[in-house]
C-alpha positions, 0 to 999 in steps of 0.5 A, a space after each residue: 710458586 710456579 708460573 702454570 699455578 699463579 696463570 691458574 689462580 689468576 684464570 679463577 678469579 678472573 672467571 669468579 670476578 667476570 661471571 658475578 658482573 654478567 649475573 648482575 648485569 640486567 636491564 632494569 625491570 618494566 616500571 608503572 607508577 599508578 594514579 595514587 603515586 604507587 609505582 609498580 615494578 616487574 619483578 619476575 615471571 616464573 613457571 613449575 617447579 621454580 617459583 622463586 623471586 630474588 629482591 637483592 642483588 648480592 652475589 649469593 642471591 644468583 646462587 640461590 637455584 643452585 643451592 639445595 633446598 636443605 642446605 638454604 635456611 643457612 644463608 641469607 638470600 634475598 629470595 622470595 619462594 612460593 614453594 609447593 604451594 602451587 602443587 605439581 600442576 603447571 602455573 604461572 606467576 607474574 611478581 610485582 613489587 610494589 613501593 609506597 606506603 606499607 599497607 597493614 598486614 593481611 590488606 592488599 591494593 585491590 585495585 591492582 590487577 593483572 591480565 595475560 594476554 597472546 602474541 595476538 593481543 588476546 586476554 584470556 580472562 578478566 583481570 584478576 586480583 594478587 594471590 600472595 604478599 611477601 611484606 617489607 622485605 629488603 627495604 622498607 616501605 615496598 612489598 612484592 606480591 604474585 599473580 599465580 595463573 594456572 592458564 596462559 600462552 603455554 606455546 607463544 614465544 612472549 607472554 603479555 603482562 598487562 597491569 589494570 587500576 580499578 576505579 570505583 568512581 565508574 567502576 570501570 578499568 584503566 590500562 597503565 602498563 603492559 610489557 612482553 616478557 619472553 616465554 623462556 620455558 616455552 614448551 608444549 603442554 598438555 593438550 586436547 585434540 581438537 575437532 575440525 567445524 562444523 560438528 554436530 551432537 545429538 541427544 534426545 531427537 536433537 541436534 547441535 551443531 558448532 559452525 563456527 569458533 573465532 575469538 579475539 573479538 572486543 567488548 564492542 565488536 561482540 557486545 558482550 565484557 565491560 572491563 576494558 571495551 578496546 580489549 580482546 577478551 571475547 568469543 562469538 560461537 555460531 550454532 545450527 540447531 534442528 530437532 527431529 530432523 527439522 531446523 528450530 528455533 525453539 532451543 537456545 544456549 542458555 550456558 558455556 563452560 570452557 576449560 583448558 587442557 593443564 589447568 584447573 580453570 574453568 569458566 563459566 560464562 552467561 552469553 549473550 545470544 542473537 538469531 541470524 535467520 537459521 542460526 544462533 550467534 552466541 557471544 560470550 566474555 571469554 577470550 580464548 587463544 587460538 590454539 589447541 586444548 580447548 572444551 567448550 560443555 554447551 547448555 542448550 535449553 527450549 524457550 519456546 512450544 513447549 510440550 504439555 506435560 512440561 507446563 504448571 499453571 496456578 491460578 488464583 494467586 493472592 495479589 500482594 500489598 505493600 509491606 506485606 508478603 503472603 505465604 503459599 503452599 501450592 506443589 506439583 511434580 514435573 519429570 520426578 521434581 516436586 515444584 512448589 511455590 512458598 510465597 509472593 512478595 511486594 516490590 521492595 519500597 525505596 529506602 534512604 541510606 546516608 542521605 543517598 535515595 536507594 530506588 528498588 526495581 519495580 517488580 514482585 516476586 515468586 519465590 519458588 522451591 525445587 525437590 531435588 535442585 534443578 541438575 540438568 533441568 530448567 525452570 521457566 517463568 513463561 507468564 503473570 496474568 491478572 483477573 483482566 487476562 492482562 499480561 503483566 511484564 516480567 524481569 527479562 534477568 529473573 523469568 529462568 533458573 537451572 543447575 544445582 541450586 540447594 531447594 533451601 534458597 529456591 528460585 525468585 522470578 520477578 514481575 509488574 503487577 497490572 494496577 487494579 488487579 485481583 488475582 493473578 495466574 502465572 505459568 510455569 515451564 520445566 524443561 529438560 537442559 541437555 549439555 553436549 561437549 566439543 574439543 575446540 580450536 578457535 579462529 582468530 577472528 578475522 582470520 580464514 584460517 580453519 581451525 587445524 584439528 
């Protein structure tokens, strides 16, 4: 055998051995222990189109991405692959290994939740649970779970993975681990051009101006959110409104729909609002990364000074007595929508279950139907009075309904019947609730940087 041939074979062997050694050398993955003793290991963070995770350390497992798909079933790869399940959209998948007693088929550790944050520590959504399980793969007693997300900071240098555990005793979340993974597939994703603030929309004589939008607020700072009070999971928008050219406080923001470019994700937030002089400050429990590609659909509705044609007063309503729902058939038509009161019910009687007393709220209920649905409209219970003119206390969480709820379900309005009342009078208002859309890039809370456009 010639000298050069021997040298070539030696070089080839050295390359194979060295390559195998390099492929199999890696740092220990992040590992966390849950309160019940279960161990969670972060195995991989993948992005389209390669959603697979090696759970073995054999040399052949590292060849998996290089083997054509049609030949992969000929090898015994220790690799979990989602395949085309997620489609062609841009997804991020967090792969977690669960070590501990095997869970029954179909069950999942619902107490384990994952959240994704950007480099500023802003978490876009509340932590959420697992979606796909690869059970008992290479070793008995451990499983692989996936956390698909189609909304994540695509252009960030790192992706912050946070692991939470839900405590059912006090309905709280505890952070048990976090790590910053390099965004190895960092690239710009689809985006929408944002507009500078302030931005104004006009509809039917109403001007809605988005004065500012900031993100990265905690639940303590914003007054919204419950999961982890110290986490940056909230945003805050400031609006000004003018009606027929004059500042007004007769309209309020009722809901905010958020969507992100390149994602199927859409979040409908019920905001918390407060007036500060002539500006409405709106907080909502969604962390918005300070990057382009957000659209914010804002629904506003009249809350005061309703025109006479928007009001419906029903007199002579019977007072419900204990355990006796009273059927009604009272109708009117406003803005082409048929409204109908179908019943009035007493407050629910406290009950006992498994030795515990269940105490229900002290509200009687008016049950209304709308046909067609309240798409673009909002039905509000303004007041309930008794035959002595005394106003009933209303259920503030259930005094207005909007959107496209099926008429078969209807709407419930709660109130406390004044003591000694013999009849009731209810006044409703039906108003148009316009929705306007802004293309935005939020500013990091506490930053003086103006939004780019």
